[in-house]
N, C-alpha and C positions, 0 to 999 in steps of 0.2 A: 724606441721601443718602448711598447708598454709591460706593465707590470702585470701579469695574468694572476687574480685568488684565485688558489684552490675551492674547488668544488668541495663542499663540509658535506659529510656523511654524517646523516644523523642518525643515533642510533636508538632503535625504538625500548622503548620503556616496556621494562618487564611485566608483564603480565601479573598479576596475584592468582596464586594456584587455588584452583577451588576449594574449599574443605568437604571431603567425601561427608554423603547424607550416614547422616547418624539412621543407624539400625533401626532404634529402638522406637523414634520419631519415625520413621517411614511404615513400620506396622501400625502404629497408632492411627497414621493419616491412615492406610486403609480401611483398616476395620468402622474409620469412621464412615469412609467413603461407602462403604458395603454395606455398613448397617443402617444406614439411612440412606439407600435406595431402595426404590420402588419396583426394579426390573435387575439381572443381575446384565454386569458391566463385563468387558471384555477388554483385553489386553493394552487395546489402544487409549482409551478415556483413561484408563486407570495410571499410564504411562508419563498424560499431560497433568496430573498430580505433581509429578514432580520436573515438570520443566523438559522432559524428556532425558533429566540425568543417569535414570535407568533403565537398561535395555530387556527384550520382553525377556530372557532367558533369566534375566536377576530377579526380576516381577517375580515369574514362577516360583524362584526356590524360595525367593519368603512367603510367596502365599501359602505352599508347601509349609513350610514353618508354622506359619499363621494356625490353618488346620490341623496342625500337631498339637498345639498350644491351645487348641480350643476341643481337643479330642473327648477332655472327660466333663464337657460343660454341654447344661441343654440345648445350648443352639450350637448348631457347626458349619465348617466353611466349605463347600461343595464347586464343583466345576460342573458344571451343566454346559449345552450345548450353545449359549448364547455368552456365556462367560462367566465369572464366578459369583458367589449370592451366600449369604448365610439364611439357614432358614432352623425352625424346630425341630429340630429330631423325633421323627413321628410317635413315639411312646410318650412323648410329654405333651403334643397335639391336641390329643380325647379331652384333657383338660382345660384347655383354651378354647378347645370350642363348646366350654360349656356357658363362659361368659360371651362369646362372639356374637354379634347378632347378624352378622354374614355367614350365610348355612351355603354349604357348598351343593347345586343341584342335585340329585338323582335323575340318574338315567337309567331307561327301558332299558333290557337285557336288549333287545333289537340295536339300539345305541350303541351297546359297547360290542357287541359280536362287530358290529359292518364297521368299528371304528377298529377294532383287530385283525379283523380281513385287511383292513388297507392297511396295516402296519407292517404287517408280515408279508403282503403281497403286492406291495405298490410299487408301481400305479397303475390302479384296475380301474376299470369303470363301472357303471352303477352293473349294466348284464353280469360284467363277472361275480361280483358282490353275489347277487340273485341266484348263478350258479351252482354259488360255494353254499349258501345258505338254504336254498331251495325255496325261496318264499319272494315275490316281490317287494322291492326297500322303496318305502314311501319316503314322497321328497321332503318331509319332516325330520327324519330320522339322519339325512347329509346333511340337511340345514341344519341343525341343532351343534352338529361339528362344528359346519364351517363356522357358525357364531360364536362358538367354544375359542376359536382360535386354533385348535385340531389336525384341523384338515383343509386345505382348497387345492383348488383347480389346476394343473401345473401342465395343462396338452389335450391336446384330442386324438383320438386315433384317427389314423388315417385309413379306415373300415367306412363303407356307408354311413350316413349320417354324421361320420364325425365324433362320436358319441366321447364326454371330458372323463380326464384322466384324472385319478384322487392319489394325493401323497399325504401323509403328514406332513404337521412343521416343525421348525424351531422351537414353538412355544410347546407341542404337544408333546418334545423331551424333557425340554423346563420344566416343568408341570410333574414329569415322570421323576425326576432330579437325572436325567442321564443326559451323554452326554454325545452319542452318537446311535443309530437303531443298531448295530452287534450287540450294544448294551440291554436290549429287548430283553426279558423272560424265554426259559422257553414254552413251547407254544401249551405244553402240558400243564405248566404252572398256572400261565394266563385260565386256562382251560378252568384249574381248581377254582381260583380266584374267584371269577364268574358263577361258577357254580356256589360258593361259599354266599357271593351277594344276593344271590336270588335264591338261596334254598326254600324259606317258607314261603316264599311268592307262588302264587298260582300260577301255572304255567302250560301250556299245548307243549307237546311230545315233542324234542328235537332230534337229530341225530348225534353218537353218541358221542363225537368230537368233531365239531363243526369245523373247527382247524386243523384237522388232519388231512394231510395231502392224500393220505393212501385213500380216504374215502370218496367216492364220489359223488355228482351232487343229487339232490332228492329230485324224486319223480313231481312230474305235474304238479301231481294232488297230493306235495306234501303239504300238512298242517301247516296255517296259518300263523303269523303270530298274536293275532286275534283271539284273544280266549275266548269272544263270543261266539269263534266258528266250533267251538267246543262243545257237544252236544250237553255236557254234567256241568258246565260252566255256567252262571247264574246269568237272568237276559240282565242284555245293557243298561236299563234303568236300576238294577240294584246295586245300590253299595258296596265295591270291596274292600277287603283287607289286605289285598295283595302289595306287589310293589308299583312303586309310585308313575304309573304310564301313562303318560299323558293320551287321550283318544285323537288326538292326530298323528299318533305315530304308529298305529294298527296298521297291520300289513298283509297282502292277497296272496294266497301261493300263486307263484313264480309259473307262467306259461311257457316258457323256455326247454 
């Protein structure tokens, strides 16, 4: 009879408890990441900063605390469609523009009105836009919005010719400092903003509220966006002191 050595059961060594993250350090790391980023940062990459030790809800709570801490500073933390970012408050941006070499492009009224229609009626086709505005939409108008990254083709309508459907992008929301389309201002407010931006610019007559659903589309002989079509306007080779409207953005009356 042989003696059997009883199996020895090894007791696992206790793992050292992970020390909780220092809240002050977490805030400083988040501030450093967001201030150095060129684009808004979503929650997923922010979680990676801490090796997954913070969950999404905890991160959002800390970000809200940072936003409150920066409330009285010229730079604010905001939540937009693509994530979180710091930005200069609008009331201070005008001073920075004086030393900035990057000048924001100026868009014609045709471009801005087309953008507004897409934002509020999306998805829409080029024909839809023409029906609302009463003038034909020139290709450069839509191209300018696509190149800026504000508008993109999201599909095609199942009608003859399968026209492209246009909708706004996340970048459009980010640039307007919005999280979703539900935060867009009222149509009346947008109309006032457009009027204020172009009040000094000579323009052909337009219907009273281009975006009001109660208004019908203008007739086929509606005025064109091109000031040259207005008999009272100067010849095309005469320099104009009005809005910065590139020649390729002129449009013709919509025949629909």
